[in-house]
C-alpha positions as CSV (number, residue, x, y, z in Angstrom):
1,M,0.2,-0.1,0.1
2,P,2.9,2.5,1.2
3,C,3.9,2.0,-2.7
4,S,0.8,2.7,-4.5
5,W,0.5,5.5,-2.2
6,R,4.1,7.0,-3.4
7,T,3.6,6.2,-7.1
8,S,-0.2,7.8,-6.8
9,H,1.7,10.9,-5.6
10,L,4.4,10.8,-7.6
11,Q,1.8,10.9,-10.7
12,L,0.2,13.5,-9.0
13,L,3.2,15.8,-9.1
14,L,3.6,14.9,-12.6
15,I,0.2,16.4,-13.8
16,L,0.3,19.2,-11.9
17,T,4.0,20.2,-12.7
18,V,2.9,19.9,-16.5
19,F,-0.7,21.2,-16.3
20,L,-0.2,23.8,-13.3
21,E,2.7,25.4,-14.3
22,A,1.7,26.6,-17.9
23,G,-1.3,27.6,-16.3
24,Y,0.3,30.0,-13.2
25,I,2.6,31.4,-16.0
26,S,-0.2,32.2,-18.1
27,A,-2.4,33.5,-15.4
28,G,0.8,35.1,-14.0
29,M,1.6,37.0,-17.6
30,G,-2.0,38.2,-18.0
31,S,-1.8,39.5,-14.0
32,F,1.3,41.2,-14.9
33,A,0.0,42.7,-18.1
34,T,-2.7,44.4,-16.3
35,S,-1.2,45.6,-13.4
36,S,1.7,47.1,-16.2
37,N,-1.8,48.4,-17.9
38,S,-3.1,49.8,-14.6
39,T,-0.1,51.3,-13.3
40,H,0.9,53.4,-16.8
41,Q,-2.4,54.8,-16.7
42,M,-2.1,55.8,-13.3
43,G,1.1,57.1,-13.8
44,Q,3.8,57.0,-10.8
45,N,1.6,57.0,-8.2
46,N,3.2,55.0,-5.5
47,N,0.2,54.9,-2.9
48,S,-2.5,53.4,-5.9
49,L,0.2,51.2,-7.1
50,A,0.3,50.1,-3.5
51,S,-3.4,49.8,-2.8
52,S,-3.5,48.1,-6.0
53,V,-1.8,45.3,-5.5
54,D,-2.7,44.8,-1.9
55,G,-6.3,44.3,-3.6
56,K,-5.6,42.5,-5.9
57,Q,-3.7,40.3,-3.5
58,K,-6.1,40.2,-1.3
59,H,-8.8,39.2,-4.4
60,S,-6.4,36.0,-5.1
61,K,-6.5,34.7,-1.2
62,L,-10.3,34.5,-1.5
63,P,-11.4,30.6,-2.5
64,A,-14.6,29.1,-2.6
65,D,-14.1,25.8,-0.5
66,V,-17.5,23.6,-0.1
67,N,-17.8,20.5,1.4
68,T,-21.1,19.0,1.1
69,S,-22.5,15.5,1.5
70,L,-24.2,13.7,-1.5
71,T,-26.1,10.7,-0.8
72,V,-26.8,8.5,-3.8
73,L,-29.1,5.4,-5.0
74,E,-27.0,2.6,-6.1
75,D,-27.4,1.7,-9.9
76,T,-28.4,5.4,-10.7
77,K,-26.6,8.1,-12.4
78,A,-24.7,10.4,-10.3
79,V,-23.3,14.0,-11.7
80,L,-21.3,16.2,-9.7
81,F,-20.2,19.9,-10.3
82,C,-17.8,22.0,-10.0
83,P,-17.4,25.4,-8.4
84,P,-19.4,27.8,-10.0
85,V,-16.6,29.4,-12.5
86,L,-16.8,30.7,-16.0
87,L,-15.0,28.1,-18.5
88,T,-13.4,31.1,-20.1
89,K,-11.4,31.8,-16.9
90,A,-10.5,28.5,-16.0
91,V,-7.0,27.4,-16.9
92,V,-6.7,23.9,-15.5
93,T,-9.8,21.8,-13.8
94,T,-8.7,19.1,-11.8
95,W,-11.0,16.2,-10.4
96,E,-9.4,14.3,-6.9
97,I,-10.8,11.2,-6.2
98,I,-10.0,9.4,-2.7
99,L,-12.2,6.2,-2.3
100,R,-12.0,3.4,0.0
101,D,-8.8,1.0,0.0
102,K,-7.4,2.7,-3.5
103,P,-4.9,5.3,-4.7
104,P,-6.3,8.9,-5.3
105,C,-7.7,8.7,-8.8
106,I,-6.9,12.0,-10.6
107,K,-8.2,13.4,-13.6
108,A,-7.4,16.7,-15.1
109,H,-8.0,19.4,-17.8
110,R,-5.8,22.0,-19.4
111,R,-7.6,24.4,-21.1
112,D,-5.5,26.4,-23.5
113,K,-4.2,23.0,-25.0
114,N,-7.6,21.3,-24.4
115,E,-5.7,18.6,-22.9
116,T,-6.3,16.0,-20.7
117,A,-4.5,13.6,-18.0
118,E,-5.3,10.7,-15.7
119,A,-3.5,8.7,-13.0
120,N,-4.6,5.7,-11.1
121,C,-8.1,5.8,-12.9
122,T,-9.1,2.4,-13.7
123,D,-12.8,2.8,-13.0
124,E,-14.4,3.2,-16.4
125,R,-18.0,4.2,-14.5
126,I,-16.4,7.3,-13.5
127,T,-15.9,9.9,-16.8
128,W,-16.6,13.4,-17.8
129,T,-20.1,14.3,-18.1
130,Y,-19.2,15.7,-21.7
131,R,-16.2,17.5,-23.3
132,P,-14.2,18.9,-20.2
133,D,-14.2,22.1,-22.8
134,Q,-17.4,22.4,-22.5
135,N,-18.5,20.6,-19.2
136,V,-16.1,19.9,-16.7
137,A,-18.9,18.0,-14.5
138,L,-17.8,14.8,-13.2
139,Q,-20.5,11.5,-13.8
140,I,-20.7,8.0,-12.3
141,D,-23.0,5.9,-14.2
142,P,-24.3,3.5,-12.7
143,V,-23.5,4.0,-9.0
144,V,-22.3,1.2,-6.7
145,I,-21.0,1.1,-3.1
146,A,-17.4,0.5,-3.8
147,H,-17.7,4.7,-5.2
148,E,-18.3,6.0,-1.6
149,G,-15.5,8.4,-0.8
150,F,-14.5,12.0,-1.3
151,Y,-14.7,14.1,-4.7
152,M,-12.7,17.3,-5.0
153,C,-12.8,19.7,-8.0
154,Q,-10.6,22.1,-8.0
155,V,-10.5,25.0,-10.6
156,V,-7.4,27.4,-11.2
157,T,-8.0,30.8,-13.0
158,P,-5.8,34.0,-12.5
159,D,-8.3,35.1,-9.9
160,G,-7.7,32.4,-7.8
161,N,-8.3,28.8,-6.9
162,F,-12.2,27.4,-6.7
163,H,-13.0,24.2,-4.6
164,R,-16.0,22.3,-4.3
165,G,-15.6,18.6,-2.6
166,Y,-18.0,15.9,-1.8
167,Y,-18.5,13.2,0.3
168,L,-20.7,10.4,-1.7
169,Q,-22.6,8.0,0.4
170,V,-24.3,5.3,-1.4
171,L,-27.9,3.9,-0.7
172,V,-28.7,0.3,-1.2
173,T,-32.8,-1.0,-1.4
174,P,-33.1,-4.0,1.0
175,E,-35.7,-6.7,0.1
176,V,-38.6,-6.8,2.1
177,T,-40.0,-10.0,3.1
178,L,-43.0,-10.7,5.7
179,F,-44.2,-14.5,6.5
180,Q,-45.6,-16.5,9.6
181,S,-43.2,-18.9,10.7
182,Q,-45.1,-20.7,13.9
183,N,-48.3,-20.8,15.6
184,R,-49.3,-16.7,16.0
185,T,-45.3,-15.7,15.0
186,A,-44.6,-13.3,12.4
187,V,-40.9,-12.6,10.6
188,C,-40.2,-9.4,8.6
189,K,-36.8,-8.9,7.1
190,A,-35.3,-6.2,5.2
191,V,-32.2,-8.3,3.5
192,A,-29.4,-6.4,2.8
193,G,-29.9,-2.5,3.1
194,K,-27.6,0.2,3.5
195,P,-27.6,1.8,5.9
196,A,-29.7,-0.3,8.5
197,A,-33.6,0.0,7.9
198,H,-35.9,-0.1,11.2
199,I,-38.9,-2.5,11.4
200,F,-42.0,-1.3,12.9
201,W,-45.3,-3.4,13.9
202,T,-48.9,-3.3,14.2
203,P,-50.4,-3.9,16.7
204,E,-47.2,-4.0,18.7
205,G,-45.9,-8.1,20.2
206,D,-43.5,-9.8,22.0
207,C,-40.6,-8.9,19.4
208,V,-37.1,-10.1,19.1
209,P,-34.8,-7.9,16.4
210,E,-31.8,-9.2,14.9
211,H,-28.8,-7.6,12.9
212,K,-26.4,-9.1,10.4
213,Y,-23.5,-7.2,8.8
214,W,-22.4,-7.8,5.2
215,E,-18.6,-7.4,4.4
216,N,-20.1,-5.0,1.7
217,G,-21.1,-2.5,4.2
218,T,-25.1,-3.6,3.8
219,V,-27.2,-4.8,6.8
220,T,-30.3,-7.4,6.9
221,V,-32.4,-6.9,9.8
222,Q,-34.9,-9.0,11.1
223,S,-37.8,-8.8,13.7
224,T,-39.6,-11.6,14.9
225,C,-42.7,-11.2,16.9
226,F,-45.4,-13.3,18.9
227,W,-49.0,-12.5,19.8
228,A,-50.5,-14.2,22.1
229,E,-53.9,-12.7,22.0
230,S,-56.2,-14.1,20.0
231,N,-57.9,-11.3,19.5
232,V,-55.2,-10.3,17.2
233,S,-56.2,-11.8,13.5
234,A,-53.7,-9.9,11.3
235,V,-50.5,-8.0,11.8
236,T,-48.4,-5.3,9.8
237,C,-45.4,-4.6,9.4
238,F,-43.5,-1.2,8.7
239,V,-40.0,-1.2,7.1
240,S,-38.4,2.8,7.2
241,H,-35.6,3.3,5.1
242,E,-33.8,6.2,3.7
243,A,-34.4,4.6,-0.2
244,R,-38.1,4.4,0.9
245,N,-40.8,3.2,2.9
246,W,-42.9,-0.3,2.9
247,S,-45.8,-1.8,4.4
248,R,-46.7,-5.4,4.6
249,S,-49.4,-7.0,6.1
250,I,-50.5,-10.8,6.9
251,E,-53.2,-12.7,8.6
252,L,-52.1,-15.0,11.7
253,K,-53.5,-18.1,11.3
254,E,-54.0,-20.9,14.2
255,G,-51.9,-23.8,13.2
256,A,-50.8,-22.5,9.4
257,N,-47.1,-23.7,10.0
258,T,-46.3,-26.7,11.6
259,S,-44.5,-26.7,14.8
260,E,-41.1,-27.3,15.0
261,S,-41.1,-31.2,16.4
262,L,-43.0,-31.8,13.2
263,K,-40.8,-30.2,10.9
264,I,-38.1,-32.7,12.1
265,L,-40.7,-35.7,12.2
266,F,-41.2,-34.4,8.3
267,I,-37.7,-34.6,7.5
268,I,-36.8,-38.4,9.5
269,L,-39.9,-39.7,8.4
270,P,-38.7,-40.2,4.9
271,I,-35.4,-41.1,5.9
272,F,-36.9,-43.8,7.9
273,I,-38.8,-45.1,5.3
274,L,-36.3,-45.2,2.7
275,V,-34.2,-47.3,5.4
276,I,-36.9,-49.8,5.9
277,M,-37.4,-50.5,1.8
278,G,-33.6,-50.4,1.4
279,S,-33.6,-53.4,4.0
280,I,-36.3,-55.0,2.3
281,W,-35.3,-54.6,-1.0
282,L,-31.4,-55.9,0.2
283,L,-33.0,-59.0,2.1
284,R,-34.8,-60.1,-1.3
285,I,-31.7,-59.8,-3.3
286,I,-29.9,-62.3,-1.0
287,G,-33.2,-64.5,-0.7
288,C,-32.6,-64.8,-4.6
289,R,-29.5,-65.6,-4.9
290,K,-29.9,-68.3,-2.5
291,C,-32.9,-70.0,-4.2
292,K,-30.6,-69.6,-7.8
293,L,-27.9,-71.3,-6.5
294,K,-29.9,-74.4,-5.0
295,K,-31.3,-74.8,-8.2
296,T,-28.3,-74.9,-10.1
297,D,-26.7,-77.9,-7.9
298,P,-25.9,-80.8,-9.1
299,T,-28.6,-83.9,-9.0
300,P,-27.2,-87.2,-7.9
301,V,-27.2,-89.7,-11.3
302,E,-28.2,-93.6,-10.4
303,E,-25.5,-96.1,-11.6
304,D,-28.3,-97.0,-14.3
305,E,-28.4,-94.0,-15.5
306,M,-24.7,-94.0,-16.6
307,Q,-24.8,-97.4,-18.2
308,P,-23.8,-97.2,-22.1
309,Y,-26.3,-96.2,-25.0
310,E,-27.1,-99.9,-25.5
311,S,-28.4,-100.6,-22.3
312,Y,-30.8,-97.3,-22.3
313,M,-32.2,-98.5,-25.4
314,E,-32.9,-102.0,-24.2
315,K,-34.7,-100.3,-20.9
316,S,-36.4,-97.4,-22.5
317,N,-37.3,-98.7,-26.1
318,P,-40.6,-100.0,-26.7
319,L,-40.2,-101.5,-29.8
320,Y,-37.1,-103.2,-28.3
321,D,-39.2,-104.5,-25.8
322,T,-41.8,-106.0,-28.5
323,T,-39.3,-107.9,-30.5
324,N,-37.9,-109.5,-27.3
325,R,-41.4,-110.6,-26.4
326,V,-41.9,-111.9,-30.1
327,L,-38.6,-113.7,-30.0
328,K,-39.3,-115.2,-26.4
329,I,-42.9,-116.5,-27.7
330,S,-41.6,-117.9,-31.1
331,Q,-39.1,-119.8,-29.1
332,M,-41.1,-121.3,-26.6
333,L,-43.5,-122.3,-29.6
334,Q,-40.7,-124.2,-31.0
335,S,-40.0,-126.0,-28.1
336,K,-43.2,-127.1,-28.1
337,D,-43.3,-128.3,-31.3
338,D,-40.1,-130.3,-30.9
339,S,-41.3,-131.6,-27.9
340,M,-44.5,-132.8,-29.8
341,S,-42.6,-134.4,-32.3
342,L,-40.4,-136.6,-29.9
343,H,-43.5,-138.1,-28.7
344,T,-44.8,-138.8,-31.6
345,L,-41.6,-141.4,-32.6
């Protein structure tokens, strides 16, 4: 940080050296010519000359220093004006911008050569309003919180230096909400406002205010109120802020919202159901796997089923069985015939 400030001061000195040197020389030459003419016209009257010089010096030591506070709404356009000095008399106009945690930004315009210069000015939203030779006002478009700071315009003229400073403050409009959280309890919130909003209730209840501060300078204000009287059926929340005012109303409904225990129950119950369903699903998967293992086990094979193909054909082929029976019958008949023939002989 110290190095950046040194760099900014060196750049500021360079700008002032280039711009103000020529400005003061031109202004001094104009004053000298005016004094010489008045001296020539008035003769050698030393008293008159001394009075003229004293009056000139007194006039040049009367700068117009005005510092004012300026409040601007965020996301709008702001225009900052220099002291009311005729542009024809301006020799050098300089804007010095001092923002938080940043080195000073310098914008300068030299009228006789219509030249502009800048130092440490990186925010493109801060510019000259128009052409500096026609209007030396400064504009910020759009305004954000980071633009809060001090802005000073200095106009150098042959008659002296004139200043005007602005302490710029940025307003941020909060977001207002109203809802019923529990039975006969309402919450009114003004989120991220700058400065902090103020909350009021009608009718008044048992209220607890809360403030939360953010890094960008905004503040969230919350008011939680409870009404024990059953005759209070509707309440109104009033939010007061420098940007604007709001009013929100709501009806207090009995049991409109669940209590904390019911909310917890509604959260735990679905989880419990999912756990039970998951357990049943896992048990079914495990049971199915066991059934498949039982079905795929090899069944014992009897010894006769492992016999050769011929044996299988003998036992299970009906044609083979019929043929075998016919052969047996024919053998029996043949044996009977043989026995009869022997008996005959």
